[in-house]
N, C-alpha and C positions, 0 to 999 in steps of 0.2 A: 235430691233433684238431679236428674241425669246431666244437665248442662254444667252444674257445679262440679260433678265428678270428672267430666271431660276437661274442664278448665284446670282442675287440680293436677290431672295427669299431664297436661300440656306444660304447666308451670314447672312441675317436677322435672320433666324432660329437659326443659330449657335452662333451668337454674342449676340443676345438679345439687351439690352440697351448699353452694352459696354464690352470690354475685360478687366475685372478688374485686372487680374493678370499681364498682359503685361503693363497696364498703371501704376501699382504700382512699378514694378520692372525694366522696360526697359525705359531709357531716350528717349524722343521723337526724338532726332536728332542722336541717336546712329546708326551707319551703320555697315554692315557686309555682310556675304555671307552664304547661306545655300545650301546644295545639296539634291537632291531627289534620294533615293537609292531603287532599286528593291530588295525585300526580296525573290523572287522566279522568275523563268523564265516565259516568255510568249510573247504575241504580244501586243505592246503598242498602246493605243488609248486615246485621250483626252489631249494631250500636249497643244494644242491651248486653250482648255477650262481652263486648269490649269493656263496658262499664263494670261488669261482674269480675272480669280479669283483674282490673285495678283494685277493686274493693276486696277481692279475695286476699290480696297481699296487705292491704291497709284499708280498713273500713272507713277511715276518716277522709279519704280522698274524695274530692268533689268532681264528678264527671258531668259535663254539660254538653249535650248534643245540640247542634244547630240544624239538624235534619231529623227526620224520623224514617224508620225502615220503609223502603218503597219509594222514597223521594229520589229525584234526579239530582246529581251533583256535577259540577263542571271542573275542568282542569284547574289546579292551583286554588281550589276553594277549600276554606277551613270548614270541616264538617263537625268538629267537636273540640272541646278543650278539657283538660284535667288539671286540677289544682290541689296542692297540698305538699306533703313531704316528697322531695325530689328523688330520694333514694328508691322507694318502692315504685315510683312512676317509671324510672329508668329500668328497673328490674323487670317490670311487667310489659314494657314497651313492645318487644318483638312478638310475644304471644298475643297481645291485644290486636296488633296490626295483622298478624297472620290470620286470625279469625275474621277480621273485618275484610281483608283482601280476598280470602277464599269465598266467603259468603256473598260479598258484593259481586264477585265475578260470576257466580251462579245466577244471582238475581238479574244481572245485566244481560247474560246470554238468554235466559228465560224470557225476559222482556222483549228481546229481539225476535224470538220465535212467535211470541204472542202477537206482536205487531205484524209479523209476516202473514198471519192468517186472520187478521182483523176483518170482521164483517161476515165471516163464514160460519159463525156459531159453533165452533169446534173447540175442544179442550186440548191444550198442550200439557202432556203428562210426563213425569219423570219415570225412572226405573229403579232397580236395586243396584245399579252400578254406582255405588257410593263409596267414599273413603271409609275403611273399617273403623268403627267407633264413632263416626261423625254423621251417621245417617239422619238422626233427628235434626241436627243443625242444617245439613245440606238440603233436606226436604223442606225445612222451614224457609230457606232462601229461595227455593223454587216457588213457594206460595207468595213470597214477597214480590217476586218478579211477575206474578200474574198467572203462574202455572198451577197445575193440580197434581196431587200426589197419587201415584199408583200404590199398591200395597206396600206397607212398611216391612212386613216380614212374611215368611212362608205360612204362618198360621192364620193369616187374615182371609184368604180366599183360595179356591182351587184354581190353579193355572196349569193346564196340561200342555207341556212343551214338547218339542221334537224328541228329546231324549227319553221323556216319559213314555211317549208313544212307542219308540223302538224297544225300550226295555220291557214294556208291558206286553208287546206283541211276542217277544221272545219267551216271556214267562207263560203266556197263554198257550203258545204252540207247544212248549215243553210239557205243560200240564195235560193238554189234550192228547198228546202223543200223535199229532197229525200235522199236516202241512197247512191246515186251514189258518188263515190270517184274520184275526178279529179286526173289524173296522172301527173307525173313530167314533161313530155313532154308538156302537155297543159299549165302548169305554165310558162315554159320557153317561149313558143310561145306568151303567154299573156304579159309577161314582155317585150319581144322584140318588140311587136306591140306598147306598150305604150311608149317605149323609141325610137321608130323608128330605132332600130338597131344601135343607136349611142353610146351605153354604153356597154362595155365588160361584158359578163355574165359568171360567174363561178358557178358551182353547186356542192355541197357536197353530195356524195352518200355513203351508208353504205353496199350495196350488189350489186350483178350483175344485179338484176332485176331493181333497181333504175338506175344503170349505163346504161343499155340498153335504158331506157326512156330518160336519159340525152343525150345519143348519138343520139337518134331519134329526140330529140328537138334541136340538133345542138348547144349545149352549146359551148362557146369558150374554156373554161377550165373545166375539171371535176376533182374534188378532191375526191380521194379514201380514205375515212376516216376509220382508224383502220381496214383495210382489211388485211387478211392473205396473205402471199407471193404468194400462188397458185392462189388466186382470182385476185391479182394484175397482174400476168402473163396473166390470161384469159382476163382481161380487156384490156390489151395492144394488145392482139391478135384480140379482137373484134374491137378495134379502128383501128388497122392497115388494117382491111378489108374494111374500109370506103374509097371509091375512090374519093369522092368529095374534093374540095380544102379546105372545112371548117372542116376537121377532127380536133378534139380538142386536145389541150395539156393535158397531164395527170399529176396530182400532188398527191403525197402521203402525208398523214398527220396522226399523231397519232401513238403512239407506236414505233417511230423512235429513235434509239440509235446509238452510235458510233459503236456498235458491229454489227448491222444489216443494217446500211446505205449502205454499198457496195453491199450487196445482193439485196436490193431494187433498187439501181441505175442500176444494170445489167438487170433488167426486161424490160427496154426500156421506162420508164416514163421520162418526161422532168424536173420535179421539185419535190423537197422534202421540205416541210415546217416543221420547227422545233421550236415549242414554247419555248423549253428549252434554246434556244440561249439567250433570254432576261429574261426568268422567272426563270431559274435554274442555270445560270452560277455563278461560285464562283468569288468573288472579288479577285483581285491580291493585294498582300500586298506590300505597299510602305511606306517608312519613310522619314521624313525630318530632317536633322541634321545641326546645325550651325557649321561652320568650321572656 
């Protein structure tokens, strides 16, 4: 299981060869209880991961959560307790809290964005801006916070981005031995033909000219990258004039904040992708105390 592999790597990194302090000071059979306390408020995520961290070191440890992932917690609230041999509890402490802090931070920020666009019928989505090796967990935390996952990896869907467009145009010009520049519509049609229409196609555009080409190419999703609010509105109007059943979903990305998310959502787009959910969320502070 991927989560167990991640936990074992984290424990190995933190423990090294051994927990010298706990081995020297804590008798191996000494039992007790510790509580995990939130130092600030937020949305909790990662309780099951914390449980697995403790039990990876000692399966007899009893982990009792007082919340479930997705619940709100308050400052100084006890969110869980762990009971059993104190030596493995202390050895696992930092890794368990690190996961809980990181995932709760992502869930909390996601929840803030979801609430910011409440009532607009729009999806708040993550990106691939995740911590290497932690993508599964971080995207899980986004779902806990009420958000939705974009693709997990490059193999899930086609997403033609700006660098693909530039590189592809260079290649086509070189092969044709002319200065003719293939447009985005042609690229989409070529990709669809090669995949026989079996893979969803999303296209990133930076202006209304590229948007028009993506619209003509009948992309499944069009990402409006770093567009101003007026151009987003114009793109929605252009899309809404398409009468065929294949009119694309529109996604806004880049320059999205809690302050402007509502305004963007009201334009009529279906999705907003926010890299900050996983790349810029602050960790929530938790502590573990022996009682």
